[in-house]
Each structure stands twice: as structure tokens, then as C-alpha cells.
C-alpha positions in Angstrom: -38.3 64.1 54.8 -36.2 65.1 57.3 -38.4 63.4 59.8 -37.9 59.8 57.6 -34.1 60.0 57.4 -34.1 60.1 61.2 -36.8 57.8 61.5 -34.7 55.4 59.3 -31.3 55.7 60.8 -33.0 55.1 63.8 -34.3 52.1 62.7 -31.5 50.6 61.4 -29.7 50.9 64.5 -32.5 49.0 66.8 -32.1 46.4 63.8 -28.5 46.2 64.0 -29.0 45.8 67.8 -31.2 43.3 67.6 -29.4 41.4 65.4 -26.0 41.4 67.4 -28.5 40.6 70.8 -30.4 37.5 69.0 -26.8 36.3 67.3 -24.8 36.6 70.9 -27.6 34.8 72.6 -28.0 32.1 70.3 -24.2 31.2 70.5 -24.5 31.2 74.3 -27.5 28.7 74.0 -26.0 26.6 71.7 -22.3 26.7 73.6 -23.7 25.8 76.8 -26.8 24.5 76.3 -25.7 22.0 73.6 -21.6 22.2 74.2 -21.6 23.3 70.5 -21.1 26.7 69.0 -22.3 28.6 65.8 -18.8 29.6 63.5 -19.9 32.6 62.0 -21.7 34.3 65.8 -18.6 36.1 66.6 -18.1 37.6 63.3 -21.5 38.7 62.5 -22.0 40.0 66.1 -18.9 41.8 66.1 -19.6 43.4 62.5 -23.2 44.5 64.3 -21.4 45.9 67.1 -19.4 48.0 64.8 -22.5 49.3 62.6 -24.1 49.8 66.1 -21.4 52.3 67.6 -20.8 53.9 64.4 -24.5 54.7 63.5 -25.1 55.5 66.9 -22.8 58.2 66.8 -23.9 59.9 64.0 -27.6 59.8 65.4 -26.2 61.2 68.5 -23.9 63.8 66.8 -27.4 64.6 64.6 -29.4 65.2 68.0 -26.2 67.0 69.8 -25.8 64.2 72.1 -22.2 64.3 71.5 -19.7 65.0 74.4 -19.0 68.8 74.9 -16.7 70.2 77.6 -17.9 73.8 77.7 -15.7 75.4 81.0 -14.4 77.9 78.5 -17.1 78.4 76.1 -19.2 78.8 79.6 -16.4 81.4 80.8 -16.3 84.0 77.6 -18.9 86.5 76.5 -21.7 85.3 74.1 -19.9 86.4 70.7 -16.7 85.1 71.3 -18.2 81.9 73.1 -20.2 81.3 69.8 -17.1 81.5 67.5 -15.2 79.4 69.5 -18.3 76.9 69.6 -18.2 76.8 65.9 -15.2 76.6 65.1 -14.7 73.4 66.9 -17.7 71.8 65.7 -15.8 72.6 62.6 -13.0 71.1 63.7 -14.5 68.3 64.9 -16.1 67.9 61.6 -13.0 67.7 59.9 -11.7 64.9 62.1 -14.8 63.0 61.3 -14.3 63.5 57.7 -10.6 62.2 58.2 -11.9 59.3 59.9 -14.5 58.7 57.1 -11.8 58.7 54.7 -9.2 57.0 55.9 -11.7 54.0 56.5 -12.5 53.9 53.1 -8.6 53.5 51.7 -8.5 50.9 54.6 -11.3 49.0 53.1 -10.1 49.1 50.0 -7.3 48.1 50.6 -7.9 45.0 52.6 -10.7 44.0 50.7 -9.6 41.0 49.4 -8.9 39.7 52.6 -11.9 37.4 54.0 -13.4 37.4 57.5 -12.6 33.6 58.7 -15.5 32.2 59.1 -18.2 33.7 56.2 -17.1 34.2 52.4 -17.2 38.3 53.3 -14.4 40.9 52.8 -13.0 42.2 56.1 -13.7 45.8 54.6 -16.8 45.6 56.1 -15.9 46.5 59.3 -15.1 49.4 57.7 -18.0 50.4 55.9 -19.7 51.6 59.1 -17.1 53.5 60.5 -17.1 55.2 57.3 -20.6 55.6 56.9 -20.6 56.9 60.7 -17.4 59.0 60.4 -19.1 60.8 57.2 -22.9 61.5 58.6 -21.3 62.9 61.9 -19.0 65.3 59.5 -22.1 66.5 57.9 -24.1 66.9 60.7 -21.2 69.0 62.7 -20.7 71.2 59.9 -24.8 71.8 59.8 -24.5 72.5 63.3 -21.3 74.9 62.9 -22.5 76.7 60.1 -26.7 77.3 60.2 -28.5 79.0 62.9 -29.1 77.5 66.8 -32.3 75.9 65.9 -32.0 75.0 62.1 -29.1 72.6 62.3 
């Protein structure tokens, strides 16, 4: 089950990047090859980019590939270093949760606003931010609370 969830996130990430590349490529061909443009291409590409970034952040956090500055942790003895690392993971989880929550609040607040070229809510730009923040918060809490190999 755990492997399936990771596989689904990675496949979704690849699909979103593929959509972004395909739409941008079609826009370039239309603009420079046929002297026209695709009206909705910019918004779809931007939406795919936001999904790519925030889903990618969650995938990186799950893989423990997020950036960490370990100068202080490396200088401490093992027990305080472990405690500090776990506290910082919880602080990061809290900040990720705030990002997720505020993204939902803002998305709901602007849900009635429409994109310029699509009949979609501008709130859709905040959904991946909320999803990525929530997933990151869960992964960071798991890394902080579970034994090193189990998180």
C-alpha cells in the first residue's frame, strides 16, 4: 500500500510535467510556426507548474531529500543532536501545515474569481499548495516521531 501511494505520486508528477512541457511546446510552435497563440496555454502551463512544484516538494520531503543545514546538529553529541533534529522536523511540519491551511482559506476566499482564458476558479492555483503542504506536514511529523528507518 505504501509503495502504491509513492508510485501514484511519482506518476502524477511525471504526468503534470508532461502536460506542462506539451502545452508550452504547442504554444511555441503555434506562436512562432503559425503566428498565432493558444489562449489557454499560459494558465494551464502555470497551473501544471504549481502542481509540479508542490507535489515535487512533498515527494522530496518523503524521500528525505529536503535541504537541511546540519552545522549545529553535527557539532552536538548524538542525543541532543537527535532531539534538535526531531524538534526542527516538527517546526517544519507546523509551518507546512500553516501553508496548507492558509492555502485553503485563500482558495475558498477567491473561489468565485475566474481565470482569464478558462472557465475555472483561480482557487485551483492554491489546491496544489494546500495538498503539497499537507503531505509535507504529515511526512515531516512521521520523520520526527517514528524511528529513523520507519519514517
